[in-house]
Legacy VTK file of the C-alpha trace (Angstrom):
# vtk DataFile Version 3.0
C-alpha trace
ASCII
DATASET POLYDATA
POINTS 285 float
-237.315 50.113 72.864
-238.016 50.823 69.222
-235.443 50.387 66.515
-234.164 53.791 65.435
-233.412 54.758 61.832
-229.863 53.985 60.695
-227.355 56.795 60.282
-227.197 56.350 56.527
-229.430 56.550 53.512
-230.891 53.081 53.233
-232.246 51.497 50.091
-236.050 51.533 49.819
-236.186 47.842 50.757
-233.992 48.216 53.844
-235.738 51.434 54.843
-239.140 49.747 54.668
-237.885 46.847 56.789
-236.610 49.192 59.491
-239.721 51.375 59.408
-241.993 48.357 59.826
-239.779 46.948 62.572
-239.839 50.200 64.533
-243.569 49.852 65.181
-243.375 46.273 66.456
-243.096 45.037 70.043
-239.711 43.653 70.982
-240.275 39.941 70.352
-242.031 40.473 67.020
-239.292 42.884 65.954
-236.638 40.338 66.850
-238.261 37.602 64.742
-238.887 40.022 61.882
-235.301 41.317 61.727
-233.872 37.825 62.160
-235.978 36.606 59.257
-234.682 39.368 56.992
-231.109 38.917 58.222
-231.254 35.247 57.256
-232.774 36.162 53.882
-229.978 38.637 53.121
-227.259 36.215 54.191
-228.929 33.496 52.123
-228.798 35.728 49.040
-225.523 37.601 49.539
-223.458 35.713 52.096
-221.247 34.735 53.553
-220.385 38.360 54.257
-216.772 39.197 54.910
-214.366 42.151 54.752
-212.089 43.530 52.088
-208.564 42.193 52.627
-206.716 43.810 55.529
-209.579 46.231 56.253
-212.733 46.489 58.327
-214.813 47.368 55.259
-217.873 45.135 55.142
-218.688 43.405 51.868
-221.054 40.890 50.346
-219.704 37.650 48.912
-218.263 38.232 45.454
-219.826 35.016 44.164
-222.453 33.798 46.638
-222.761 30.011 46.475
-226.069 28.595 45.349
-227.889 27.384 48.452
-230.698 24.842 48.305
-231.461 25.433 51.964
-231.319 28.491 54.173
-227.941 29.758 55.426
-226.071 27.397 57.733
-225.190 28.323 61.291
-221.584 28.673 60.173
-222.540 31.097 57.407
-224.722 33.128 59.781
-222.036 33.202 62.471
-219.330 34.193 59.987
-221.434 36.956 58.473
-222.527 38.442 61.784
-218.990 38.222 63.171
-217.756 40.190 60.163
-220.517 42.743 60.696
-219.654 43.064 64.371
-215.987 43.639 63.579
-216.871 46.350 61.037
-219.641 48.247 62.771
-217.349 50.842 64.346
-215.457 51.626 61.135
-216.166 53.917 58.201
-217.832 52.042 55.368
-218.020 52.456 51.608
-221.526 53.600 50.568
-223.473 50.804 48.950
-225.590 47.721 49.597
-223.137 46.096 52.020
-223.172 49.180 54.247
-226.962 49.144 54.297
-226.971 45.433 55.152
-224.523 46.144 57.968
-226.944 48.559 59.595
-229.775 46.056 59.260
-227.683 43.444 61.088
-226.818 46.003 63.769
-230.531 46.626 64.330
-230.967 42.885 64.875
-228.262 42.962 67.542
-229.763 46.033 69.247
-233.100 44.236 69.329
-231.415 41.109 70.717
-230.205 43.203 73.662
-233.762 44.468 74.115
-234.907 40.829 74.233
-232.319 40.025 76.920
-233.511 42.879 79.106
-237.188 42.145 78.536
-236.772 38.452 79.367
-234.684 39.180 82.451
-237.157 41.826 83.616
-239.950 39.245 83.756
-238.088 37.180 86.336
-239.894 34.145 84.899
-236.962 32.314 83.342
-236.278 29.088 85.211
-232.982 28.703 87.031
-231.520 26.105 84.708
-232.473 27.763 81.406
-231.042 31.020 82.674
-227.820 29.281 83.670
-227.305 27.531 80.347
-228.112 30.759 78.523
-225.451 32.668 80.465
-222.988 29.842 79.798
-223.836 30.069 76.081
-223.107 33.800 76.155
-219.805 33.070 77.894
-218.940 30.788 74.980
-219.319 33.739 72.603
-217.571 36.229 74.865
-214.525 37.943 73.372
-212.056 38.320 76.218
-208.406 39.188 75.447
-206.230 36.824 77.545
-203.901 39.768 78.180
-206.441 41.456 80.454
-205.807 41.100 84.176
-209.239 39.651 84.986
-209.218 37.048 82.204
-208.359 34.187 84.570
-211.151 35.216 86.931
-213.658 35.187 84.068
-212.490 31.729 83.000
-212.775 30.485 86.583
-216.385 31.702 86.856
-217.197 30.171 83.487
-215.715 26.822 84.537
-217.521 26.850 87.903
-220.813 27.663 86.176
-220.382 24.809 83.728
-219.529 22.292 86.436
-222.508 23.377 88.528
-224.894 23.098 85.561
-223.670 19.585 84.845
-224.452 18.646 88.439
-228.133 19.507 88.031
-230.233 16.380 87.416
-231.918 17.192 84.096
-228.733 18.045 82.221
-226.709 14.878 82.877
-225.445 13.357 79.613
-227.770 10.516 78.510
-224.852 8.099 78.186
-224.362 7.982 81.957
-225.829 4.964 83.706
-228.651 5.165 86.198
-226.289 4.098 88.992
-223.976 7.014 88.236
-226.862 9.446 88.680
-227.996 8.165 92.046
-226.850 10.090 95.108
-229.004 8.947 97.995
-230.642 10.865 100.796
-229.038 13.927 102.298
-226.035 13.631 100.011
-228.212 14.268 96.978
-229.826 17.305 98.579
-226.432 18.702 99.478
-225.090 18.209 95.940
-228.093 19.947 94.372
-228.040 22.784 96.874
-224.359 23.422 96.199
-224.882 23.267 92.424
-227.793 25.689 92.534
-225.830 28.066 94.721
-222.857 27.987 92.341
-225.103 28.548 89.318
-226.712 31.551 90.992
-223.380 33.108 92.009
-221.641 32.612 88.664
-224.725 33.655 86.659
-224.968 36.879 88.606
-221.280 37.691 88.220
-221.205 37.072 84.491
-224.500 38.859 83.850
-223.226 41.869 85.762
-220.122 41.899 83.565
-222.138 41.673 80.337
-224.445 44.508 81.348
-221.651 46.768 82.533
-220.007 46.402 79.132
-223.262 46.994 77.274
-223.201 43.400 75.948
-220.546 44.572 73.442
-218.115 41.678 73.780
-220.603 38.911 73.003
-220.541 37.535 69.484
-223.810 38.465 67.818
-224.779 34.981 66.661
-224.290 33.556 70.157
-226.531 36.274 71.522
-229.204 35.723 68.893
-229.347 31.982 69.615
-229.594 32.477 73.375
-232.350 35.059 72.865
-234.236 32.562 70.692
-233.963 29.877 73.369
-235.132 32.153 76.142
-238.105 33.344 74.070
-239.130 29.753 73.349
-238.649 28.687 76.949
-240.969 31.425 78.205
-243.467 30.970 75.380
-243.101 34.650 74.488
-244.321 34.045 70.950
-245.074 37.298 69.185
-244.598 36.297 65.568
-245.429 38.407 62.529
-246.363 37.204 59.081
-243.133 36.772 57.162
-243.495 36.495 53.423
-240.392 38.199 52.051
-237.125 36.448 51.328
-236.378 32.835 50.438
-238.436 30.013 51.859
-236.050 27.945 53.933
-236.327 24.192 53.640
-235.341 22.072 56.598
-231.589 21.507 56.461
-230.645 17.821 56.811
-227.878 16.954 59.270
-224.414 16.923 57.764
-222.755 13.499 58.115
-219.833 13.527 60.510
-220.305 17.177 61.441
-222.003 17.876 64.743
-220.494 21.274 65.470
-220.014 24.195 63.150
-217.605 26.881 64.308
-215.975 30.005 63.032
-213.350 32.215 64.616
-213.569 30.152 67.774
-217.368 30.493 67.971
-219.138 27.199 68.658
-222.566 26.958 67.076
-225.475 24.603 67.726
-224.395 20.970 67.507
-226.868 18.140 67.161
-228.811 17.436 70.349
-228.682 13.684 69.863
-224.917 13.370 69.672
-223.471 16.123 71.854
-223.086 16.441 75.614
-224.363 19.488 77.499
-220.855 20.908 77.701
-220.781 21.294 73.930
-224.161 22.731 73.051
-226.336 25.794 73.449
-229.235 23.490 72.588
-228.749 21.283 75.635
-230.284 23.458 78.293
-233.394 24.005 76.166
-233.715 20.300 75.418
-233.202 19.248 79.022
-235.401 21.893 80.575
-238.270 20.922 78.287
-238.188 17.541 80.014
-238.481 19.045 83.502
LINES 1 286
285 0 1 2 3 4 5 6 7 8 9 10 11 12 13 14 15 16 17 18 19 20 21 22 23 24 25 26 27 28 29 30 31 32 33 34 35 36 37 38 39 40 41 42 43 44 45 46 47 48 49 50 51 52 53 54 55 56 57 58 59 60 61 62 63 64 65 66 67 68 69 70 71 72 73 74 75 76 77 78 79 80 81 82 83 84 85 86 87 88 89 90 91 92 93 94 95 96 97 98 99 100 101 102 103 104 105 106 107 108 109 110 111 112 113 114 115 116 117 118 119 120 121 122 123 124 125 126 127 128 129 130 131 132 133 134 135 136 137 138 139 140 141 142 143 144 145 146 147 148 149 150 151 152 153 154 155 156 157 158 159 160 161 162 163 164 165 166 167 168 169 170 171 172 173 174 175 176 177 178 179 180 181 182 183 184 185 186 187 188 189 190 191 192 193 194 195 196 197 198 199 200 201 202 203 204 205 206 207 208 209 210 211 212 213 214 215 216 217 218 219 220 221 222 223 224 225 226 227 228 229 230 231 232 233 234 235 236 237 238 239 240 241 242 243 244 245 246 247 248 249 250 251 252 253 254 255 256 257 258 259 260 261 262 263 264 265 266 267 268 269 270 271 272 273 274 275 276 277 278 279 280 281 282 283 284
């Protein structure tokens, strides 16, 4: 699916980005739009809204950033964009940026469908990806089926933890050993639970058009699935700031915003607290 032109008069720079993206295959378009999204957030973020409105705006005084935008800054900016996308906007650069970010999300959905259509994603990577999307799912507790969603999410998590390659490294070898038929039974039950809960949650996401998933969660899961399948379709990216590698922040393993948990360090976090875990563990299998 090609990216369509936004329903607004874009600046020449934004228009050129969207025109070039429209001719790219899905994976290349995803990387291209993500690159430019990060560049805009680096220069003008964190994006937010005018007080007590859903009018999208750039940061009044963007902080000077030595490195590229942090996960927290990206999550905050895309969450603000997501909350504003259905509202009337004031003409100007922020409105144009908003449509660029929306094109990234539309392309992320295309990535989901393209990856799932291949049927090549391994069972465990698929499961951790769905669990990551559950972590970014906006579900009002007042809805009647909220408890059912939480139950499926909990069952999925427990089943994923029971699979052998995602056990926390701190556990001893003796704790991991379940001998003979008992081990087979445990794994069979875990795989069955993963399959059931994955299918139920995926069905929910698709029926809702993926609308309730926080954009940054979706982008990160799409990245992981692309890497896992080796679906590398990069394009030459020369515009925007060159991002240096960001050093780990002392004493801060998880960045979050508005309840959205984002990419903790692989070395210090357990699988239950990281979207990175299923990629890291499945690479060892």
